C-alpha positions in Angstrom: -96.8 -10.3 -68.1 -94.7 -9.7 -65.0 -96.2 -10.1 -61.6 -96.6 -6.4 -60.9 -98.6 -6.0 -64.1 -100.7 -9.1 -63.4 -101.5 -7.9 -59.9 -103.1 -4.8 -61.5 -104.6 -6.1 -64.7 -105.4 -9.8 -64.4 -109.1 -10.6 -64.1 -110.1 -7.0 -64.7 -112.1 -5.9 -67.7 -114.2 -2.7 -68.2 -117.8 -3.4 -67.3 -119.6 -4.1 -70.7 -122.7 -2.3 -69.8 -121.3 0.9 -68.2 -117.6 0.9 -69.0 -116.7 1.0 -65.3 -112.9 0.3 -65.0 -113.1 -1.4 -61.6 -115.1 -4.6 -61.3 -118.6 -3.7 -59.9 -119.7 -5.2 -56.5 -122.6 -7.5 -57.4 -124.9 -7.4 -54.4 -127.3 -10.2 -55.4 -128.2 -13.6 -54.1 -129.7 -15.0 -57.3 -129.7 -14.4 -61.1 -132.5 -14.6 -63.7 -131.9 -17.2 -66.4 -134.9 -16.2 -68.6 -136.5 -19.5 -69.5 -137.0 -22.9 -67.9 -134.9 -24.4 -70.6 -132.0 -22.1 -69.9 -132.3 -22.8 -66.2 -132.1 -26.5 -66.8 -129.1 -26.1 -69.0 -127.2 -23.9 -66.5 -127.9 -26.3 -63.6 -126.7 -29.2 -65.7 -123.5 -27.3 -66.6 -124.3 -27.2 -70.2 -124.5 -23.4 -70.6 -122.3 -20.8 -68.8 -124.0 -18.3 -66.6 -124.6 -17.4 -63.0 -127.3 -19.1 -60.9 -126.9 -18.3 -57.2 -124.2 -16.3 -55.4 -123.3 -19.2 -53.1 -122.0 -21.0 -56.3 -120.4 -18.0 -58.1 -120.6 -14.2 -58.2 -119.1 -12.0 -60.9 -117.1 -10.0 -58.4 -115.6 -13.1 -57.0 -115.0 -14.6 -60.4 -112.8 -11.5 -61.4 -110.8 -12.0 -58.2 -110.3 -15.7 -58.8 -109.0 -15.0 -62.3 -106.5 -12.5 -60.8 -105.3 -14.8 -58.1 -104.9 -17.8 -60.6 -102.8 -15.6 -62.8 -100.5 -14.6 -59.9 -100.0 -18.2 -58.8 -99.6 -19.5 -62.3 -102.6 -21.8 -61.8 -105.3 -23.1 -64.1 -108.0 -21.9 -61.7 -108.5 -20.4 -58.2 -111.4 -20.4 -55.8 -112.1 -17.8 -53.1 -113.9 -18.7 -49.9 -114.9 -17.2 -46.6 -111.7 -17.7 -44.6 -108.3 -19.4 -44.6 -109.8 -22.1 -42.3 -112.6 -22.6 -44.9 -109.9 -23.1 -47.5 -108.0 -25.8 -45.6 -111.1 -27.6 -44.4 -112.7 -27.6 -47.9 -109.5 -29.0 -49.4 -109.2 -31.8 -47.0 -112.9 -32.8 -47.1 -112.9 -32.6 -50.9 -109.8 -34.7 -51.4 -109.8 -37.3 -48.6 -112.2 -39.9 -47.3 -112.5 -42.3 -44.4 -109.4 -44.5 -44.1 -107.1 -42.0 -45.8 -104.1 -40.4 -44.2 -103.1 -36.7 -44.0 -99.6 -35.7 -43.2 -98.4 -32.2 -42.2 -95.0 -30.7 -41.3 -94.8 -29.2 -37.8 -95.6 -26.5 -37.0 -98.6 -25.1 -38.9 -101.0 -22.4 -38.0 -102.7 -23.3 -34.7 -106.2 -23.3 -36.2 -105.0 -25.8 -38.9 -103.4 -28.0 -36.3 -106.5 -28.1 -34.2 -108.7 -28.8 -37.2 -106.5 -31.7 -38.3 -106.0 -33.3 -34.9 -109.4 -32.6 -33.3 -112.0 -32.4 -36.1 -110.7 -34.3 -39.2 -110.0 -37.4 -37.2 -113.7 -37.7 -36.4 -114.3 -38.4 -40.1 -112.1 -41.4 -39.9 -109.0 -39.8 -41.4 -105.6 -40.6 -39.9 -103.4 -37.5 -39.2 -99.6 -37.7 -38.9 -97.2 -34.9 -38.2 -93.5 -34.8 -39.1 -90.7 -32.5 -37.8 -89.3 -31.6 -41.2 -89.2 -32.5 -44.9 -86.3 -34.8 -44.1 -88.3 -36.5 -41.4 -91.2 -37.0 -43.9 -88.8 -38.4 -46.5 -87.5 -41.0 -43.9 -90.7 -42.0 -42.2 -93.5 -41.3 -44.7 -96.4 -43.7 -44.9 -97.2 -45.2 -48.4 -100.9 -44.7 -47.5 -100.6 -40.9 -47.2 -103.3 -39.3 -49.4 -102.5 -35.6 -48.8 -99.5 -33.7 -47.4 -99.7 -30.1 -46.1 -96.9 -27.7 -45.2 -95.9 -24.1 -44.8 -92.6 -23.2 -46.6 -91.9 -20.8 -43.7 -93.8 -22.0 -40.6 -96.1 -20.1 -38.4 -95.0 -19.0 -35.8 -91.5 -20.3 -35.5 -90.3 -19.3 -39.0 -88.7 -22.7 -39.5 -88.0 -23.3 -43.2 -89.5 -26.5 -44.8 -87.9 -27.8 -48.0 -90.8 -27.7 -50.4 -89.0 -29.4 -53.2 -88.2 -32.4 -51.0 -91.8 -32.6 -49.8 -93.1 -32.6 -53.4 -90.6 -35.2 -54.6 -91.5 -37.7 -51.8 -95.2 -37.1 -52.3 -94.9 -37.9 -56.0 -93.3 -41.2 -55.2 -96.3 -42.2 -53.1 -99.1 -40.5 -55.1 -100.0 -38.0 -52.5 -101.6 -34.6 -53.2 -99.4 -31.7 -52.2 -100.9 -28.6 -50.6 -98.7 -25.6 -49.7 -99.9 -22.9 -47.4 -98.2 -19.9 -49.0 -99.7 -17.3 -46.7 -96.4 -16.0 -45.3 -94.5 -15.6 -48.6 -97.4 -14.9 -51.1 -97.0 -15.3 -54.9 -95.0 -12.1 -54.9 -92.1 -14.1 -53.4 -92.8 -17.8 -54.0 -95.0 -19.8 -56.4 -95.3 -23.4 -55.2 -97.1 -24.6 -58.3 -94.1 -23.7 -60.4 -92.0 -26.3 -58.6 -94.7 -29.0 -58.8 -97.1 -28.5 -55.9 -100.7 -29.6 -56.7 -102.5 -26.9 -54.7 -101.5 -23.6 -53.0 -103.7 -22.0 -50.4 -103.7 -18.7 -48.5 -105.4 -17.0 -45.6 -106.3 -14.0 -47.9 -106.9 -12.1 -44.7 -103.2 -11.6 -44.4 -100.8 -10.2 -47.0 -103.1 -10.6 -50.0 -105.5 -8.2 -48.5 -102.8 -6.3 -46.5 -105.2 -3.8 -44.8 -106.8 -5.8 -42.0 -110.3 -5.1 -43.2 -111.6 -8.5 -44.4 -111.5 -12.3 -43.8 -110.8 -14.5 -46.8 -109.4 -17.8 -48.0 -107.9 -18.7 -51.4 -107.1 -22.0 -53.1 -105.4 -22.3 -56.5 -104.1 -25.1 -58.6 -105.0 -27.4 -61.5 -108.6 -27.4 -62.9 -109.9 -30.8 -61.9 -108.7 -30.5 -58.2 -110.1 -27.0 -57.9 -113.4 -28.1 -59.3 -113.6 -30.8 -56.6 -112.8 -28.2 -53.9 -115.3 -25.8 -55.4 -118.1 -28.3 -55.2 -117.4 -29.1 -51.6 -116.7 -25.6 -50.4 -119.5 -23.8 -52.2 -122.3 -26.4 -52.8 -121.8 -28.8 -49.9 -120.4 -26.8 -47.0 -121.4 -23.4 -48.2 -118.5 -21.0 -47.4 -118.5 -18.5 -50.2 -116.8 -15.1 -50.1 -119.1 -12.2 -50.1 -118.9 -9.7 -53.0 -117.8 -6.8 -50.7 -114.9 -8.9 -49.5 -114.0 -9.9 -53.0 -113.9 -6.3 -54.1 -111.7 -5.3 -51.2 -109.4 -8.2 -51.7 -109.1 -7.5 -55.4 -108.1 -3.9 -54.5 -105.6 -5.1 -52.0 -103.9 -7.5 -54.3 -103.1 -4.7 -56.8 -100.4 -3.4 -54.4 -99.1 -6.7 -53.2 -95.7 -6.6 -54.9 -95.0 -3.1 -53.6 -96.1 -3.9 -50.1 -94.1 -7.2 -49.9 -90.9 -5.4 -50.8 -91.5 -2.9 -48.0 -92.4 -5.8 -45.6 -89.2 -7.7 -46.5 -86.9 -4.7 -46.3 -88.2 -3.7 -42.9 -88.2 -7.2 -41.5 -84.5 -7.6 -42.4 -83.7 -4.3 -40.6 -85.6 -5.4 -37.5 -84.1 -8.9 -37.4 -80.6 -7.5 -37.6 -81.3 -5.1 -34.8 -82.8 -7.8 -32.6 -79.8 -10.0 -33.1 -77.7 -7.4 -31.3 -79.9 -7.0 -28.2 -78.8 -8.7 -24.9 -82.4 -9.3 -23.8 -83.1 -11.4 -26.9 -82.2 -15.1 -26.6 -82.8 -16.0 -30.3 -84.1 -14.4 -33.5 -85.9 -16.3 -36.2 -85.9 -14.8 -39.7 -85.0 -16.7 -42.8 -83.4 -13.6 -44.3 -80.5 -13.8 -41.8 -77.5 -15.8 -43.2 -77.3 -17.6 -39.9 -80.8 -19.0 -40.2 -80.6 -22.8 -41.0 -83.1 -22.4 -43.8 -81.7 -19.3 -45.4 -80.3 -21.1 -48.5 -83.5 -23.1 -49.1 -85.6 -19.9 -49.2 -82.9 -18.1 -51.3 -83.0 -20.8 -53.9 -86.8 -21.0 -54.3 -88.1 -17.5 -53.4 -87.4 -14.0 -54.4 -87.6 -12.7 -50.8 -87.8 -13.8 -47.2 -91.1 -12.3 -46.1 -92.1 -9.8 -43.4 -92.4 -12.0 -40.3 -89.8 -12.1 -37.5 -89.9 -14.2 -34.3 -87.8 -13.8 -31.2 -87.4 -15.5 -27.9 -86.9 -13.7 -24.6 -85.7 -15.1 -21.3 -88.4 -15.3 -18.7 -91.4 -16.9 -20.2 -94.8 -15.3 -20.5 -94.0 -12.6 -17.8 -91.1 -11.2 -19.8 -93.0 -11.4 -23.1 -95.9 -9.6 -21.5 -93.7 -6.8 -20.3 -92.2 -6.5 -23.7 -95.5 -6.6 -25.6 -97.3 -4.2 -23.2 -94.5 -1.6 -23.7 -94.8 -1.5 -27.5 -96.5 1.6 -28.9 -96.3 1.3 -32.7 -96.8 -2.5 -32.7 -100.4 -3.3 -32.0 -101.0 -6.5 -30.0 -103.2 -8.5 -32.4 -103.3 -12.1 -33.7 -103.4 -11.5 -37.4 -100.5 -10.6 -39.7 -99.6 -9.2 -43.1 -101.2 -5.8 -42.5 -99.6 -2.5 -43.4 -99.5 -1.8 -39.7 -97.0 -3.8 -37.5 -98.5 -6.3 -35.2 -97.2 -8.4 -32.3 -98.4 -11.4 -30.3 -97.5 -14.2 -27.9 -98.4 -17.3 -29.9 -98.4 -19.8 -27.0 -101.3 -17.9 -25.4 -103.1 -16.7 -28.5 -102.8 -18.2 -32.0 -101.6 -21.6 -30.8 -103.4 -21.7 -27.4 -105.8 -24.5 -28.6 -102.8 -26.9 -28.9 -101.9 -29.0 -25.8 -98.7 -27.9 -24.0 -97.0 -31.1 -25.3 -98.0 -30.3 -28.9 -96.7 -26.7 -28.5 -93.5 -28.0 -27.1 -93.1 -30.5 -30.0 -93.8 -27.7 -32.5 -91.3 -25.3 -30.9 -94.0 -22.8 -29.7 -92.5 -21.9 -26.4 -93.7 -19.5 -23.7 -90.6 -17.4 -24.5 -91.7 -16.8 -28.2 -93.0 -13.5 -29.6 -94.2 -13.2 -33.2 -93.8 -9.9 -35.0 -95.6 -9.0 -38.3 -93.5 -6.2 -39.7 -95.5 -3.5 -41.4 -94.6 -0.9 -43.9 -93.8 2.0 -41.5 -90.4 3.5 -41.4 -87.9 0.9 -40.1 -86.2 3.4 -37.8 -89.4 4.1 -36.0 -90.1 0.4 -35.6 -86.6 -0.3 -34.2 -87.0 2.6 -31.8 -90.3 1.1 -30.5 -88.7 -2.3 -30.1 -85.7 -0.8 -28.3 -87.9 1.0 -25.8 -90.0 -2.2 -25.1 -86.9 -4.3 -24.6 -85.6 -1.8 -22.0 -88.8 -2.4 -19.9 -88.1 -6.1 -19.3 -87.1 -6.6 -15.7 
């Protein structure tokens, strides 16, 4: 089936007891297994069935089946947040003495976790400026490599195919954070990635009403992540969030088209404005990563970044004058959002690390919603006029 059909139908069956078309929300912490013998069999993994909602819940299971279908994965797991997803992956697949590599920049929370928390477990963390830098300087002891195909917040493009090729040579596990592009535009597993993860809070949900994390990939790796995430750390997604995310995913292909179309219009407008020093959007032919995205994805996403002259003061003037764009740190909602990454999403990084990653005080990140593009452009034009 095509993606739009899978988004609606995958993982969804009429409820066998009532015929309900939508998956019910199972508000229960535990499940009766009838007999002591059946309980022993379930806990030993010999018989299928639910035991405890920290391990699995029918509402979450339906969502996992839908997301696995969209990513072309054997299996998927849903957890409490995007940070729960990345930390569970790393703790499940690395151990003391291993090395984790990532391509700069990544989401600020991911950067802080890797540099400040993971190293306490005796794992070495190395960052690289690009796929080409990783290809030239990679360590043969790298156990896992993480990257974003379109980076947060600078919208730099990373060559996923090159990362995967180098990782295969050294036997490293590849983990692609596909939050910005989503499976509606790009499927990393189809080009050889081992795992794909998302902050499901963002485009997968699309409505700014839940926090969620997703990991998809081959069965054995997902089972290792599932054991650590749900049994050892204990970061399950609640059934209410699973229901809402399942509902949001049904419209993902439609929403992503609107996000992409609007982002292109906004980026082209910003390119022409004298107050704007630079515009970052991979859909612009002038973007250095334009061809890389065009060859591997079916769209360029809904994120746009721009640089203004004048540092935080100019950015604050611009942001405070916006009326349709809400100042907020998330992204991927149907509403348009704007933020100053250096002082918000990436504030936990040191100034030196932000400078290395290209997160300057002049940078503003825009999450382009599905409103009318003309209205968004008018709002941006008004805000730019307010810069002293």
